[in-house]
N, C-alpha and C positions, 0 to 999 in steps of 0.2 A: 504495500499500499503506498501511497503517498504520503509526504510529510506534508503539505501543501491543503491549505481548507477550501473547502467544496465552495462552488461559487454561489454566491448570495440571491436566490431566485427574486429576491425583492430589490436587487439593484444593490447600488453602492452604500454602503454606512452614514448615518450622520455625520456631522461633522461635531466635533466636541469642542466648547461645550454647544454645539447646536445653532445659536445666533450670536451674533456679536453685540448684544444688548442685552442690560438688566431686565429681569423680568419682576412687574411686581405680582402677578397673580398669573395662572395656567394660562397659555397661548394654546388654542387646539386648531391645526390644520386639516381643514376638510376638504373630500374629493368626493363628487357623485357621479356615477355613474346611472342613465334614466333610460325612460322607455322613447323619449324624445326630446324635443326642446321646446313644448309648449310648457311655463313655467306654470301653470295653472290648474292642467289637467294630465299632465307627465306623472310616471311614478318611480321610484328610488329602485332600482336593480343591484347594485352597489355602494356602500358607503366605507369610505377610508378614510382613519381620525387617526391624529399623532396630536398628541396633547405634549407638551414642555411646560414641565414645572418648575417654578423659581430655585426649588432644590435642587435641581439636574434631573430630575427622575422624567423618564419617558414613558408614556403609555402609546404603543403602535399597534393598530386594532385595524382589523377588515371583515365585512360580513355584507353576505349577499341577501336580499329579500326577494320573496314573491309578490311581484307587482298586484297580482291580484287581474290583468290585463294581457292581454299578447304584448309580447316583446315585436315592435315591426323588422322586419329583415334590415332595412334601413339602417336601424340602431344596432341591429346586432354584429353589422358591420364595420361599426367605428369600434365598439368595446369588445364585441366576441364573446358575449352573452346572451344564450338563447334561452327560449322559455321551456328545453329540458335540462337547462345546468340549474334553474331556478323552482321548477316545479315542487322539491320536495324541502324548500326554507320557507320560514316564516313568515309571513307580512309585515312589512313595517311597523303597523298600529299593535302589532304585540311586543316589539320591542322598544316603544317609542319612549316608556316611560324611564326606562333605563339609560335609554341613549340620552335623554334629559338632565337626569342626573349626573350622569358624566359629565355634562358640559357646564352644570352647573356653576357658578363663579371663575367660565373659561371666556376672557378673548376669543376670537374666533378670525381665522385666516384662511386664506387660500387664494387660488386663481381663476379671478373672474367668480369671487363668491357673491360680488354687490350685483352683480347681471344677470346671475345664474344660479349658481346652487342655492345660496339661501332662499329665494324665492322658491323654489322646491321643497325646501326642506321645510318650513313654514307651512307649506299646502299641507304637508303630509303629516305635522303635527295635529292642524287644525282638523284633518279627515279620524285622526286618531283620539282628539277630543283632549291632549295633553297640553297644557300651557307652555308654551316656549318662547316666551321676550328678547328681545334683542335691546330693551333699555338698559344702558349705563353698560352694554358690552362694546369694547372697540373692536372695528371693523376693518383689517390690514388685507388689502387684495394686493395679489404682487401683478397682476395685469395691470391695473391702473398706477402703479409705481411705473411700469416696464414700458406703458404706453404716453405716462406723461414725462419721463425720462426721455425715452427714444419715440422722439413724435413720428407717426408714418400716415402724414400730409402730403400734398402736394411737394411742397419745397422741398422736404427731405426726400420725394423720391428722384426730385431733380439732382440734389448733390451727390445719391448714391449709385444713379443710372448715367446723368448726363455729366455727372462731376460742375457743376454750375450752382450757383445761389440765382434760387430764382424771384430777382427783385418786383415780380409786378404780379405776386402773390394776390389773390381776391380781383384783378383785373379780367374778367372774364374773358378777353380776346389774350392776355398772356396765359391765361391757365389754358387754355384750350389750345394752343399751339403750344406749349410745355407738355403736355398730356399727350399729345401726339407723338412728341420725342421720346418722350417717358417709354411710352409700347413701343416704339421702333427699337431701343435701347434692350428693352425687355426680350424681344425676340432675336434679338442678335445674341443676348446674353444666355439666354437658355434653351438648349436645343433642344428640349422635351415639350416644350411648347407646340402645341400644333399649327400648322404652317398655312390654314384656312381659315377663313371667321366661322363656320361652321363652326369646327373645331374649337375654337377660341370662347365661343358660347358655350358649349357644354365644358368648357375645362371650369370656367368662370362658374357656371350654374352648378356645377357640382360643390364647390366650395362655398358659393353664397348665392343661394337662392333667389331669384325675385319671384314675390308675391305680390300680385295687387288685392286689397282689400276685400275685391270678390272674392279670390280663392283663398283667402282666408277663413274664407265662408265655405265655401263648397267645392268641392273637384266635380267633374265629371264636363261633358260636352253640352249636353244641352238639359231641357228643363227636364226630360224625363231620367236622365241621368245624372241628377246633381246629388252628391252625398254631400251632409255636413260635416266639415273637418273641423268642425269647433262647438262649445255648448254641451248640454244636458243629452242634446239628440246627437252627438256625433257618432259618426259611421250611420247613422240610419238614411236612407233615398231624402230627401225633399218632399218628393210625392205622395212618400207616407205617412211623413208629418204633418203635412197637410189634411193627408185624410183621416189619420186618428187623433192625433194634437193638435187641431187648429190653433189651440190658446195661446201656444207659445208662438204662432207665428202671427197672433194679433196682436202679442205684446212686443215682439220686433219691431212690427210697424209704428209704434210708440217710442223706441228709443230714437235718444235723439242724434246719436251720434252714429248712425246706421247708414252705411255707403247707398249712395242712391241705386246702384245697381241690383244691389243685395234686396233693398226693398221690392225693385221692380220684378225680382223672382218670386218674392216670395208672395207678392200680389197676386201673379200669374198663377202661381202653383194652388192656392186657396180657392183660385176662379176654376181652375181645371180640375185638379183633382180633390178639393175641399165641396166643390158643389154648391159654393155661395160667394159673393162678394166679401172682402173683408171689411170687418168692422171697425179696425183702424183701434180698437179700445183695449183692454184688458187690464187686470191688476198683475202685479210683480210674477215674473215668469215661475213654473214649479221650482226649476234651479236653473241660474243661469252659468255656473262653470266657470267661471273666468275670477 
C-alpha cells in the first residue's frame, strides 16, 4: 500500500484558520441544488452547509431531500441529481426544524445567496411552517463582492477584449460601436464559439434564456396547447383551467401588473373553453404561488 493519503472526494481542504477575518459569531456558508430557478416554486434537492465558529470549530454537512415534485431533466443535467437519487430521502419539511436550530445565531454566506439561495430557503421554511428570520443576520454574498470588485460591463469588456478604455460609455452610438468590436474580438478569441448567427443564438440561449413576460406564464404554441409555467396551476393546460377553475382566471384579469398578451389569452380561453365571457372580477385566488 502507498503511504500517500487517498484523494479527498470533497475537494481541497479548507485553509486554516479558514478566513483571514475574526468572527464574533458563527458564519454559515450554504449552497443549494434545486429543481429549477423559480425562487417561489422550485424545491431544494441538496443542501451543503459549512459553518465556521469563532472558536475554530467547523461543521461541514451535506444532505439531499426528496423535493416532492419531479426534477426536470434540465435541472438534473446541471447538478446530476435525478428523481431516483432522492426517492428515498426525507422531504425538506421533515428536517426544517433541525436545520433552523443549526443555523440559529449564524450569519449567512454563499455565492449568490442574496439573489437565489436565500429566497428558495425562505420559501421552504415557510412551507414547512418553521420560523426562520433573517432579521439581525449579516448576509455575505461572494458573488456580490466579485461583481462589484470586477465589473462585467461594456467598459470592462472593452478593456479585456479590445485593450482600450471605453470613454464613451452610456453614449448610445459609442456603446453600439464598441459592442460590435467586442463581439468580433470574442469570435476571434474563442475557437469553440459557433461561426453562424443561429449557432450563436443557441449558445447564448443555453446560458441566458430570454423569456418574454408571456412565456413566463405559458409554454406552448397556441391557445389549445398553452400550459401554465407558473402559479398554482403550473403544468396544467390553460384550456383545462378555463373549464374547471375559471375563478382563477377571473382573478388574473383583475391583477394590475398582468401583461396584456396574457390577459388576451385568458379572456379567449374563458370564452372558448369556459363557455362564457370573463367576469373580470373575483376575490383573492385560491393560491397565488409566488
